[in-house]
N, CA, C, O and the ligand as a Tripos MOL2 file, in Angstrom:
@<TRIPOS>MOLECULE
protein
  269   267    68     0     0
PROTEIN
NO_CHARGES

@<TRIPOS>ATOM
      1 N         -47.8830   -4.0580   -3.3920 N.3       1 MET1
      2 CA        -47.0350   -4.6000   -4.3480 C.3       1 MET1
      3 C         -45.6100   -3.8860   -4.2100 C.2       1 MET1
      4 O         -45.5860   -2.6680   -4.0320 O.2       1 MET1
      5 N         -44.5010   -4.5690   -4.2830 N.am      2 GLU2
      6 CA        -43.1770   -4.0010   -4.2040 C.3       2 GLU2
      7 C         -42.6640   -3.5370   -5.4740 C.2       2 GLU2
      8 O         -43.0440   -4.1130   -6.4940 O.2       2 GLU2
      9 N         -41.8130   -2.5300   -5.5510 N.am      3 CYS3
     10 CA        -41.1930   -2.1600   -6.6850 C.3       3 CYS3
     11 C         -40.1240   -3.1100   -7.0850 C.2       3 CYS3
     12 O         -39.3450   -3.5090   -6.2200 O.2       3 CYS3
     13 N         -40.0100   -3.5200   -8.3510 N.am      4 LEU4
     14 CA        -38.9100   -4.5140   -8.7450 C.3       4 LEU4
     15 C         -37.5750   -4.0500   -8.6110 C.2       4 LEU4
     16 O         -36.6450   -4.8460   -8.4760 O.2       4 LEU4
     17 N         -37.4010   -2.7200   -8.6390 N.am      5 ARG5
     18 CA        -36.0980   -2.2360   -8.6580 C.3       5 ARG5
     19 C         -35.6110   -1.8000   -7.2290 C.2       5 ARG5
     20 O         -34.4800   -2.1120   -6.8560 O.2       5 ARG5
     21 N         -36.4080   -1.1240   -6.4790 N.am      6 CYS6
     22 CA        -35.9530   -0.6020   -5.1630 C.3       6 CYS6
     23 C         -36.8150   -1.1180   -4.0220 C.2       6 CYS6
     24 O         -36.6480   -0.6710   -2.8870 O.2       6 CYS6
     25 N         -37.7130   -2.0270   -4.2790 N.am      7 LYS7
     26 CA        -38.3600   -2.7260   -3.2720 C.3       7 LYS7
     27 C         -39.3010   -1.7680   -2.3280 C.2       7 LYS7
     28 O         -39.6950   -2.1780   -1.2360 O.2       7 LYS7
     29 N         -39.6020   -0.5900   -2.7760 N.am      8 ALA8
     30 CA        -40.3850    0.2770   -2.0640 C.3       8 ALA8
     31 C         -41.8680   -0.1460   -2.3460 C.2       8 ALA8
     32 O         -42.1970   -0.7040   -3.3930 O.2       8 ALA8
     33 N         -42.7050    0.1510   -1.3690 N.am      9 GLU9
     34 CA        -44.0700   -0.1940   -1.4180 C.3       9 GLU9
     35 C         -44.7310    0.7210   -2.4780 C.2       9 GLU9
     36 O         -44.5890    1.9400   -2.3830 O.2       9 GLU9
     37 N         -45.4060    0.2030   -3.4250 N.am     10 MET10
     38 CA        -45.9860    1.0030   -4.5750 C.3      10 MET10
     39 C         -47.4670    1.3540   -4.2080 C.2      10 MET10
     40 O         -48.1660    0.6220   -3.5060 O.2      10 MET10
     41 N         -47.8690    2.5130   -4.7340 N.am     11 PHE11
     42 CA        -49.2370    2.9440   -4.5570 C.3      11 PHE11
     43 C         -50.0130    2.8970   -5.8440 C.2      11 PHE11
     44 O         -49.4110    2.9160   -6.9170 O.2      11 PHE11
     45 N         -51.2330    2.8410   -5.7880 N.am     12 THR12
     46 CA        -52.0630    2.7830   -7.0590 C.3      12 THR12
     47 C         -52.4020    4.1220   -7.4680 C.2      12 THR12
     48 O         -52.5060    5.0260   -6.6390 O.2      12 THR12
     49 N         -52.6010    4.3170   -8.8580 N.am     13 ALA13
     50 CA        -52.9600    5.5670   -9.3850 C.3      13 ALA13
     51 C         -53.7330    5.2110  -10.6080 C.2      13 ALA13
     52 O         -53.6930    4.0690  -11.0650 O.2      13 ALA13
     53 N         -54.4580    6.2000  -11.1640 N.am     14 LYS14
     54 CA        -55.1450    6.0250  -12.3900 C.3      14 LYS14
     55 C         -54.1950    6.2540  -13.5810 C.2      14 LYS14
     56 O         -53.5700    7.3090  -13.6900 O.2      14 LYS14
     57 N         -54.0980    5.2720  -14.4540 N.am     15 PHE15
     58 CA        -53.2780    5.3910  -15.6310 C.3      15 PHE15
     59 C         -54.0510    6.0390  -16.8400 C.2      15 PHE15
     60 O         -54.8580    5.3250  -17.4340 O.2      15 PHE15
     61 N         -53.8900    7.1550  -17.1880 N.am     16 CYS16
     62 CA        -54.7220    7.8030  -18.3320 C.3      16 CYS16
     63 C         -53.7400    7.9930  -19.5170 C.2      16 CYS16
     64 O         -52.5710    8.3550  -19.3830 O.2      16 CYS16
     65 N         -54.3540    7.7060  -20.6990 N.am     17 ALA17
     66 CA        -53.6660    7.8970  -21.8770 C.3      17 ALA17
     67 C         -54.1350    9.0610  -22.8010 C.2      17 ALA17
     68 O         -53.6090    9.2900  -23.8900 O.2      17 ALA17
     69 N         -55.1610    9.7730  -22.2840 N.am     18 ASP18
     70 CA        -55.5840   10.8880  -23.0160 C.3      18 ASP18
     71 C         -56.2520   11.8260  -22.0650 C.2      18 ASP18
     72 O         -56.3830   11.5230  -20.8790 O.2      18 ASP18
     73 N         -56.7290   13.0950  -22.6170 N.am     19 ALA19
     74 CA        -57.2220   14.0390  -21.7240 C.3      19 ALA19
     75 C         -58.6730   13.6800  -21.2120 C.2      19 ALA19
     76 O         -59.1800   14.3580  -20.3180 O.2      19 ALA19
     77 N         -59.2660   12.7270  -21.7190 N.am     20 VAL20
     78 CA        -60.5860   12.3580  -21.2190 C.3      20 VAL20
     79 C         -60.5970   11.8290  -19.7780 C.2      20 VAL20
     80 O         -61.5520   11.9740  -19.0160 O.2      20 VAL20
     81 N         -59.4340   11.1940  -19.4670 N.am     21 ARG21
     82 CA        -59.1610   10.7140  -18.1060 C.3      21 ARG21
     83 C         -60.0670    9.5850  -17.7160 C.2      21 ARG21
     84 O         -60.4650    9.4820  -16.5560 O.2      21 ARG21
     85 N         -60.4000    8.7420  -18.6480 N.am     22 THR22
     86 CA        -61.3520    7.6290  -18.3890 C.3      22 THR22
     87 C         -60.4410    6.4900  -17.8030 C.2      22 THR22
     88 O         -61.0110    5.5290  -17.2860 O.2      22 THR22
     89 N         -59.2210    6.5210  -17.8390 N.am     23 GLY23
     90 CA        -58.3830    5.5200  -17.3680 C.3      23 GLY23
     91 C         -58.0240    4.4850  -18.3940 C.2      23 GLY23
     92 O         -58.6410    4.4850  -19.4580 O.2      23 GLY23
     93 N         -57.0700    3.5950  -18.1650 N.am     24 ALA24
     94 CA        -56.6180    2.7700  -19.1550 C.3      24 ALA24
     95 C         -57.3390    1.3450  -19.1610 C.2      24 ALA24
     96 O         -57.7540    0.8800  -18.0990 O.2      24 ALA24
     97 N         -57.4630    0.7590  -20.1860 N.am     25 TYR25
     98 CA        -58.0050   -0.6520  -20.2350 C.3      25 TYR25
     99 C         -57.4110   -1.4700  -21.3720 C.2      25 TYR25
    100 O         -56.8900   -0.9280  -22.3460 O.2      25 TYR25
    101 N         -57.5030   -2.7930  -21.2250 N.am     26 LEU26
    102 CA        -57.0150   -3.6490  -22.1840 C.3      26 LEU26
    103 C         -58.1650   -4.0250  -23.0670 C.2      26 LEU26
    104 O         -59.2630   -4.2390  -22.5550 O.2      26 LEU26
    105 N         -57.9700   -4.1270  -24.4590 N.am     27 SER27
    106 CA        -59.0130   -4.6310  -25.3700 C.3      27 SER27
    107 C         -58.4950   -5.6610  -26.2600 C.2      27 SER27
    108 O         -57.3390   -5.5610  -26.6720 O.2      27 SER27
    109 N         -59.2370   -6.6450  -26.5980 N.am     28 ASN28
    110 CA        -58.7510   -7.6270  -27.6290 C.3      28 ASN28
    111 C         -60.0640   -8.1570  -28.4720 C.2      28 ASN28
    112 O         -61.2060   -8.1990  -28.0130 O.2      28 ASN28
    113 N         -59.7240   -8.4980  -29.6120 N.am     29 LYS29
    114 CA        -60.8240   -8.8740  -30.5650 C.3      29 LYS29
    115 C         -60.2370   -9.7640  -31.5960 C.2      29 LYS29
    116 O         -59.1040   -9.5490  -32.0270 O.2      29 LYS29
    117 N         -61.0120  -10.8190  -32.0340 N.am     30 LYS30
    118 CA        -60.5700  -11.5630  -33.1210 C.3      30 LYS30
    119 C         -60.7050  -10.8210  -34.4090 C.2      30 LYS30
    120 O         -61.6270  -10.0260  -34.5860 O.2      30 LYS30
    121 N         -59.8050  -11.0690  -35.3010 N.am     31 LYS31
    122 CA        -59.9720  -10.3380  -36.5380 C.3      31 LYS31
    123 C         -60.8620  -11.0920  -37.5640 C.2      31 LYS31
    124 O         -60.8140  -12.3080  -37.7490 O.2      31 LYS31
    125 N         -61.6500  -10.2530  -38.1820 N.am     32 GLY32
    126 CA        -62.5400  -10.7640  -39.2140 C.3      32 GLY32
    127 C         -63.7550  -11.5620  -38.6460 C.2      32 GLY32
    128 O         -64.5820  -12.0480  -39.4170 O.2      32 GLY32
    129 N         -63.8420  -11.6760  -37.4800 N.am     33 ILE33
    130 CA        -64.9520  -12.4690  -36.9140 C.3      33 ILE33
    131 C         -65.9370  -11.4660  -36.1260 C.2      33 ILE33
    132 O         -65.4800  -10.6450  -35.3310 O.2      33 ILE33
    133 N         -67.2320  -11.5720  -36.3760 N.am     34 PHE34
    134 CA        -68.1370  -10.6980  -35.5030 C.3      34 PHE34
    135 C         -68.1370  -11.1920  -34.0950 C.2      34 PHE34
    136 O         -68.7690  -12.2030  -33.7900 O.2      34 PHE34
    137 N         -67.5060  -10.5670  -33.3060 N.am     35 GLU35
    138 CA        -67.5040  -11.0110  -31.7600 C.3      35 GLU35
    139 C         -67.3770   -9.7170  -31.0500 C.2      35 GLU35
    140 O         -66.7980   -8.7530  -31.5510 O.2      35 GLU35
    141 N         -67.9340   -9.7070  -29.8600 N.am     36 SER36
    142 CA        -67.8430   -8.5510  -29.0050 C.3      36 SER36
    143 C         -66.3590   -8.3450  -28.4970 C.2      36 SER36
    144 O         -65.5560   -9.2680  -28.3580 O.2      36 SER36
    145 N         -66.1310   -7.1500  -28.2660 N.am     37 GLU37
    146 CA        -64.7520   -6.7300  -27.8650 C.3      37 GLU37
    147 C         -64.5750   -7.2740  -26.3840 C.2      37 GLU37
    148 O         -65.5230   -7.2490  -25.5990 O.2      37 GLU37
    149 N         -63.3140   -7.7730  -26.0250 N.am     38 ARG38
    150 CA        -63.0650   -8.1720  -24.7280 C.3      38 ARG38
    151 C         -62.2710   -7.1650  -24.0710 C.2      38 ARG38
    152 O         -61.2570   -6.6970  -24.5900 O.2      38 ARG38
    153 N         -62.7500   -6.7900  -22.8370 N.am     39 ILE39
    154 CA        -62.1440   -5.6970  -22.1350 C.3      39 ILE39
    155 C         -61.7480   -6.0600  -20.6690 C.2      39 ILE39
    156 O         -62.4560   -6.8250  -20.0150 O.2      39 ILE39
    157 N         -60.6890   -5.5440  -20.1930 N.am     40 SER40
    158 CA        -60.3910   -5.7770  -18.8390 C.3      40 SER40
    159 C         -59.9110   -4.3750  -18.3430 C.2      40 SER40
    160 O         -59.2060   -3.6600  -19.0560 O.2      40 SER40
    161 N         -60.3140   -4.0190  -17.1110 N.am     41 GLY41
    162 CA        -59.6670   -2.7860  -16.5170 C.3      41 GLY41
    163 C         -58.2710   -2.9660  -16.0800 C.2      41 GLY41
    164 O         -57.8430   -4.1040  -15.8860 O.2      41 GLY41
    165 N         -57.5330   -1.9290  -15.9130 N.am     42 VAL42
    166 CA        -56.0960   -2.0510  -15.6040 C.3      42 VAL42
    167 C         -55.8700   -1.2420  -14.2540 C.2      42 VAL42
    168 O         -56.4160   -0.1580  -14.0480 O.2      42 VAL42
    169 N         -55.0730   -1.8230  -13.4160 N.am     43 THR43
    170 CA        -54.6800   -1.1600  -12.1490 C.3      43 THR43
    171 C         -53.2200   -0.7720  -12.3760 C.2      43 THR43
    172 O         -52.4480   -1.6090  -12.8430 O.2      43 THR43
    173 N         -52.8240    0.4130  -12.0780 N.am     44 CYS44
    174 CA        -51.5760    1.0130  -12.2740 C.3      44 CYS44
    175 C         -50.8690    1.2420  -10.8420 C.2      44 CYS44
    176 O         -51.3980    1.9150   -9.9570 O.2      44 CYS44
    177 N         -49.6990    0.6510  -10.7190 N.am     45 TYR45
    178 CA        -48.9210    0.7600   -9.5510 C.3      45 TYR45
    179 C         -47.7080    1.6780   -9.7680 C.2      45 TYR45
    180 O         -46.9780    1.5260  -10.7470 O.2      45 TYR45
    181 N         -47.5110    2.5850   -8.8890 N.am     46 VAL46
    182 CA        -46.3980    3.5980   -8.9990 C.3      46 VAL46
    183 C         -45.4670    3.5280   -7.7850 C.2      46 VAL46
    184 O         -45.8830    3.5540   -6.6270 O.2      46 VAL46
    185 N         -44.0960    3.4310   -8.1520 N.am     47 CYS47
    186 CA        -43.0790    3.4720   -7.1340 C.3      47 CYS47
    187 C         -42.7770    4.9790   -6.7520 C.2      47 CYS47
    188 O         -42.4100    5.8100   -7.5830 O.2      47 CYS47
    189 N         -42.9560    5.2250   -5.4990 N.am     48 PRO48
    190 CA        -42.7200    6.6900   -4.9260 C.3      48 PRO48
    191 C         -41.2700    6.9640   -4.9990 C.2      48 PRO48
    192 O         -40.8980    8.1330   -4.8910 O.2      48 PRO48
    193 N         -40.4290    6.0340   -5.1660 N.am     49 VAL49
    194 CA        -38.9180    6.3370   -5.1280 C.3      49 VAL49
    195 C         -38.3930    6.5930   -6.4670 C.2      49 VAL49
    196 O         -37.8420    7.6640   -6.7180 O.2      49 VAL49
    197 N         -38.5450    5.5840   -7.4260 N.am     50 CYS50
    198 CA        -37.8760    5.6230   -8.6480 C.3      50 CYS50
    199 C         -38.8720    6.0170   -9.7410 C.2      50 CYS50
    200 O         -38.4380    6.3780  -10.8360 O.2      50 CYS50
    201 N         -40.1870    5.9650   -9.4980 N.am     51 GLY51
    202 CA        -41.0880    6.2860  -10.4430 C.3      51 GLY51
    203 C         -41.5410    5.1960  -11.3980 C.2      51 GLY51
    204 O         -42.3610    5.4490  -12.2810 O.2      51 GLY51
    205 N         -41.0040    3.9540  -11.2320 N.am     52 HIS52
    206 CA        -41.3580    2.8430  -12.0380 C.3      52 HIS52
    207 C         -42.8920    2.6900  -11.9160 C.2      52 HIS52
    208 O         -43.4720    2.8700  -10.8450 O.2      52 HIS52
    209 N         -43.5100    2.3560  -13.0370 N.am     53 ILE53
    210 CA        -44.9350    2.0740  -13.0310 C.3      53 ILE53
    211 C         -45.1550    0.5910  -13.4850 C.2      53 ILE53
    212 O         -44.4160    0.0810  -14.3270 O.2      53 ILE53
    213 N         -46.1250   -0.0400  -12.9420 N.am     54 GLU54
    214 CA        -46.5260   -1.3690  -13.3970 C.3      54 GLU54
    215 C         -47.9680   -1.4370  -13.6490 C.2      54 GLU54
    216 O         -48.7440   -0.9870  -12.8070 O.2      54 GLU54
    217 N         -48.4060   -1.9800  -14.7730 N.am     55 LEU55
    218 CA        -49.7160   -2.1140  -15.1940 C.3      55 LEU55
    219 C         -50.2530   -3.5440  -14.8980 C.2      55 LEU55
    220 O         -49.6090   -4.4940  -15.3430 O.2      55 LEU55
    221 N         -51.2440   -3.7390  -14.2690 N.am     56 ILE56
    222 CA        -51.7800   -5.1160  -14.0080 C.3      56 ILE56
    223 C         -53.1980   -5.1970  -14.5670 C.2      56 ILE56
    224 O         -54.0240   -4.3390  -14.2570 O.2      56 ILE56
    225 N         -53.4810   -6.1490  -15.3360 N.am     57 ALA57
    226 CA        -54.7930   -6.3640  -15.8860 C.3      57 ALA57
    227 C         -55.7450   -6.8890  -14.6930 C.2      57 ALA57
    228 O         -55.3540   -7.8150  -13.9820 O.2      57 ALA57
    229 N         -56.8230   -6.3690  -14.5160 N.am     58 ASN58
    230 CA        -57.7050   -6.8340  -13.3890 C.3      58 ASN58
    231 C         -58.3810   -8.1530  -13.7750 C.2      58 ASN58
    232 O         -58.6630   -8.9960  -12.9240 O.2      58 ASN58
    233 N         -58.6330   -8.3090  -15.0730 N.am     59 GLU59
    234 CA        -59.3580   -9.6080  -15.3680 C.3      59 GLU59
    235 C         -58.6250  -10.1490  -16.7310 C.2      59 GLU59
    236 O         -59.1970  -10.1250  -17.8210 O.2      59 GLU59
    237 N         -57.4330  -10.5890  -16.5630 N.am     60 PRO60
    238 CA        -56.6500  -11.0630  -17.7850 C.3      60 PRO60
    239 C         -57.4310  -12.2300  -18.6140 C.2      60 PRO60
    240 O         -57.3980  -12.3020  -19.8420 O.2      60 PRO60
    241 N         -58.0960  -13.0800  -17.8200 N.am     61 GLN61
    242 CA        -58.8440  -14.1260  -18.4970 C.3      61 GLN61
    243 C         -59.9350  -13.6320  -19.5120 C.2      61 GLN61
    244 O         -60.2570  -14.2940  -20.4990 O.2      61 GLN61
    245 N         -60.4780  -12.4100  -19.1880 N.am     62 LYS62
    246 CA        -61.5220  -11.9200  -20.0150 C.3      62 LYS62
    247 C         -60.9630  -11.3360  -21.3760 C.2      62 LYS62
    248 O         -61.6840  -11.2440  -22.3700 O.2      62 LYS62
    249 N         -59.6390  -10.9490  -21.3630 N.am     63 VAL63
    250 CA        -59.0730  -10.3130  -22.5290 C.3      63 VAL63
    251 C         -58.4490  -11.4480  -23.4900 C.2      63 VAL63
    252 O         -58.2810  -11.2720  -24.6970 O.2      63 VAL63
    253 N         -58.1300  -12.6230  -22.8100 N.am     64 LYS64
    254 CA        -57.4980  -13.6410  -23.5050 C.3      64 LYS64
    255 C         -58.4140  -14.1620  -24.6010 C.2      64 LYS64
    256 O         -59.5800  -14.4160  -24.2990 O.2      64 LYS64
    257 N         -58.0030  -14.3380  -25.8020 N.am     65 LEU65
    258 CA        -58.9550  -14.8730  -26.8480 C.3      65 LEU65
    259 C         -58.8200  -16.4060  -26.8590 C.2      65 LEU65
    260 O         -57.7400  -16.9570  -26.6470 O.2      65 LEU65
    261 N         -59.9330  -17.0560  -27.1070 N.am     66 ASP66
    262 CA        -60.0300  -18.5150  -27.1440 C.3      66 ASP66
    263 C         -59.5370  -18.9630  -28.5040 C.2      66 ASP66
    264 O         -59.8030  -18.2420  -29.4660 O.2      66 ASP66
    265 N         -58.8930  -20.0030  -28.6730 N.am     67 ARG67
    266 CA        -58.3780  -20.5170  -29.9300 C.3      67 ARG67
    267 C         -59.3220  -21.3820  -30.5230 C.2      67 ARG67
    268 O         -59.0710  -21.9230  -31.6000 O.2      67 ARG67
    269 ZN        -38.7220    1.8610   -7.2770 Zn       68 ZN68
@<TRIPOS>BOND
     1     1     2 1
     2     2     3 1
     3     3     4 2
     4     3     5 am
     5     5     6 1
     6     6     7 1
     7     7     8 2
     8     7     9 am
     9     9    10 1
    10    10    11 1
    11    11    12 2
    12    11    13 am
    13    13    14 1
    14    14    15 1
    15    15    16 2
    16    15    17 am
    17    17    18 1
    18    18    19 1
    19    19    20 2
    20    19    21 am
    21    21    22 1
    22    22    23 1
    23    23    24 2
    24    23    25 am
    25    25    26 1
    26    26    27 1
    27    27    28 2
    28    27    29 am
    29    29    30 1
    30    30    31 1
    31    31    32 2
    32    31    33 am
    33    33    34 1
    34    34    35 1
    35    35    36 2
    36    35    37 am
    37    37    38 1
    38    38    39 1
    39    39    40 2
    40    39    41 am
    41    41    42 1
    42    42    43 1
    43    43    44 2
    44    43    45 am
    45    45    46 1
    46    46    47 1
    47    47    48 2
    48    47    49 am
    49    49    50 1
    50    50    51 1
    51    51    52 2
    52    51    53 am
    53    53    54 1
    54    54    55 1
    55    55    56 2
    56    55    57 am
    57    57    58 1
    58    58    59 1
    59    59    60 2
    60    59    61 am
    61    61    62 1
    62    62    63 1
    63    63    64 2
    64    63    65 am
    65    65    66 1
    66    66    67 1
    67    67    68 2
    68    67    69 am
    69    69    70 1
    70    70    71 1
    71    71    72 2
    72    71    73 am
    73    73    74 1
    74    74    75 1
    75    75    76 2
    76    75    77 am
    77    77    78 1
    78    78    79 1
    79    79    80 2
    80    79    81 am
    81    81    82 1
    82    82    83 1
    83    83    84 2
    84    83    85 am
    85    85    86 1
    86    86    87 1
    87    87    88 2
    88    87    89 am
    89    89    90 1
    90    90    91 1
    91    91    92 2
    92    91    93 am
    93    93    94 1
    94    94    95 1
    95    95    96 2
    96    95    97 am
    97    97    98 1
    98    98    99 1
    99    99   100 2
   100    99   101 am
   101   101   102 1
   102   102   103 1
   103   103   104 2
   104   103   105 am
   105   105   106 1
   106   106   107 1
   107   107   108 2
   108   107   109 am
   109   109   110 1
   110   110   111 1
   111   111   112 2
   112   111   113 am
   113   113   114 1
   114   114   115 1
   115   115   116 2
   116   115   117 am
   117   117   118 1
   118   118   119 1
   119   119   120 2
   120   119   121 am
   121   121   122 1
   122   122   123 1
   123   123   124 2
   124   123   125 am
   125   125   126 1
   126   126   127 1
   127   127   128 2
   128   127   129 am
   129   129   130 1
   130   130   131 1
   131   131   132 2
   132   131   133 am
   133   133   134 1
   134   134   135 1
   135   135   136 2
   136   135   137 am
   137   137   138 1
   138   138   139 1
   139   139   140 2
   140   139   141 am
   141   141   142 1
   142   142   143 1
   143   143   144 2
   144   143   145 am
   145   145   146 1
   146   146   147 1
   147   147   148 2
   148   147   149 am
   149   149   150 1
   150   150   151 1
   151   151   152 2
   152   151   153 am
   153   153   154 1
   154   154   155 1
   155   155   156 2
   156   155   157 am
   157   157   158 1
   158   158   159 1
   159   159   160 2
   160   159   161 am
   161   161   162 1
   162   162   163 1
   163   163   164 2
   164   163   165 am
   165   165   166 1
   166   166   167 1
   167   167   168 2
   168   167   169 am
   169   169   170 1
   170   170   171 1
   171   171   172 2
   172   171   173 am
   173   173   174 1
   174   174   175 1
   175   175   176 2
   176   175   177 am
   177   177   178 1
   178   178   179 1
   179   179   180 2
   180   179   181 am
   181   181   182 1
   182   182   183 1
   183   183   184 2
   184   183   185 am
   185   185   186 1
   186   186   187 1
   187   187   188 2
   188   187   189 am
   189   189   190 1
   190   190   191 1
   191   191   192 2
   192   191   193 am
   193   193   194 1
   194   194   195 1
   195   195   196 2
   196   195   197 am
   197   197   198 1
   198   198   199 1
   199   199   200 2
   200   199   201 am
   201   201   202 1
   202   202   203 1
   203   203   204 2
   204   203   205 am
   205   205   206 1
   206   206   207 1
   207   207   208 2
   208   207   209 am
   209   209   210 1
   210   210   211 1
   211   211   212 2
   212   211   213 am
   213   213   214 1
   214   214   215 1
   215   215   216 2
   216   215   217 am
   217   217   218 1
   218   218   219 1
   219   219   220 2
   220   219   221 am
   221   221   222 1
   222   222   223 1
   223   223   224 2
   224   223   225 am
   225   225   226 1
   226   226   227 1
   227   227   228 2
   228   227   229 am
   229   229   230 1
   230   230   231 1
   231   231   232 2
   232   231   233 am
   233   233   234 1
   234   234   235 1
   235   235   236 2
   236   235   237 am
   237   237   238 1
   238   238   239 1
   239   239   240 2
   240   239   241 am
   241   241   242 1
   242   242   243 1
   243   243   244 2
   244   243   245 am
   245   245   246 1
   246   246   247 1
   247   247   248 2
   248   247   249 am
   249   249   250 1
   250   250   251 1
   251   251   252 2
   252   251   253 am
   253   253   254 1
   254   254   255 1
   255   255   256 2
   256   255   257 am
   257   257   258 1
   258   258   259 1
   259   259   260 2
   260   259   261 am
   261   261   262 1
   262   262   263 1
   263   263   264 2
   264   263   265 am
   265   265   266 1
   266   266   267 1
   267   267   268 2
@<TRIPOS>SUBSTRUCTURE
     1 MET1         2 RESIDUE 1 A MET
     2 GLU2         6 RESIDUE 1 A GLU
     3 CYS3        10 RESIDUE 1 A CYS
     4 LEU4        14 RESIDUE 1 A LEU
     5 ARG5        18 RESIDUE 1 A ARG
     6 CYS6        22 RESIDUE 1 A CYS
     7 LYS7        26 RESIDUE 1 A LYS
     8 ALA8        30 RESIDUE 1 A ALA
     9 GLU9        34 RESIDUE 1 A GLU
    10 MET10       38 RESIDUE 1 A MET
    11 PHE11       42 RESIDUE 1 A PHE
    12 THR12       46 RESIDUE 1 A THR
    13 ALA13       50 RESIDUE 1 A ALA
    14 LYS14       54 RESIDUE 1 A LYS
    15 PHE15       58 RESIDUE 1 A PHE
    16 CYS16       62 RESIDUE 1 A CYS
    17 ALA17       66 RESIDUE 1 A ALA
    18 ASP18       70 RESIDUE 1 A ASP
    19 ALA19       74 RESIDUE 1 A ALA
    20 VAL20       78 RESIDUE 1 A VAL
    21 ARG21       82 RESIDUE 1 A ARG
    22 THR22       86 RESIDUE 1 A THR
    23 GLY23       90 RESIDUE 1 A GLY
    24 ALA24       94 RESIDUE 1 A ALA
    25 TYR25       98 RESIDUE 1 A TYR
    26 LEU26      102 RESIDUE 1 A LEU
    27 SER27      106 RESIDUE 1 A SER
    28 ASN28      110 RESIDUE 1 A ASN
    29 LYS29      114 RESIDUE 1 A LYS
    30 LYS30      118 RESIDUE 1 A LYS
    31 LYS31      122 RESIDUE 1 A LYS
    32 GLY32      126 RESIDUE 1 A GLY
    33 ILE33      130 RESIDUE 1 A ILE
    34 PHE34      134 RESIDUE 1 A PHE
    35 GLU35      138 RESIDUE 1 A GLU
    36 SER36      142 RESIDUE 1 A SER
    37 GLU37      146 RESIDUE 1 A GLU
    38 ARG38      150 RESIDUE 1 A ARG
    39 ILE39      154 RESIDUE 1 A ILE
    40 SER40      158 RESIDUE 1 A SER
    41 GLY41      162 RESIDUE 1 A GLY
    42 VAL42      166 RESIDUE 1 A VAL
    43 THR43      170 RESIDUE 1 A THR
    44 CYS44      174 RESIDUE 1 A CYS
    45 TYR45      178 RESIDUE 1 A TYR
    46 VAL46      182 RESIDUE 1 A VAL
    47 CYS47      186 RESIDUE 1 A CYS
    48 PRO48      190 RESIDUE 1 A PRO
    49 VAL49      194 RESIDUE 1 A VAL
    50 CYS50      198 RESIDUE 1 A CYS
    51 GLY51      202 RESIDUE 1 A GLY
    52 HIS52      206 RESIDUE 1 A HIS
    53 ILE53      210 RESIDUE 1 A ILE
    54 GLU54      214 RESIDUE 1 A GLU
    55 LEU55      218 RESIDUE 1 A LEU
    56 ILE56      222 RESIDUE 1 A ILE
    57 ALA57      226 RESIDUE 1 A ALA
    58 ASN58      230 RESIDUE 1 A ASN
    59 GLU59      234 RESIDUE 1 A GLU
    60 PRO60      238 RESIDUE 1 A PRO
    61 GLN61      242 RESIDUE 1 A GLN
    62 LYS62      246 RESIDUE 1 A LYS
    63 VAL63      250 RESIDUE 1 A VAL
    64 LYS64      254 RESIDUE 1 A LYS
    65 LEU65      258 RESIDUE 1 A LEU
    66 ASP66      262 RESIDUE 1 A ASP
    67 ARG67      266 RESIDUE 1 A ARG
    68 ZN68       269 GROUP 0 **** ****
């Protein structure tokens, strides 16, 4: 993947939001309805030049709620 700003080739890294370092993920759930949580892993791309990071859901359809 290319950086949107400087077109440098980005590398992947683990995006961690806490000290547990389990990595980031997306979660979605309908309110008030008993339904299992929908989860997708996230891949993080990092630009080596400007430091721009991009988060991509690995399985976006899994997190999308049905209407
Ligand atoms: Zn960049």
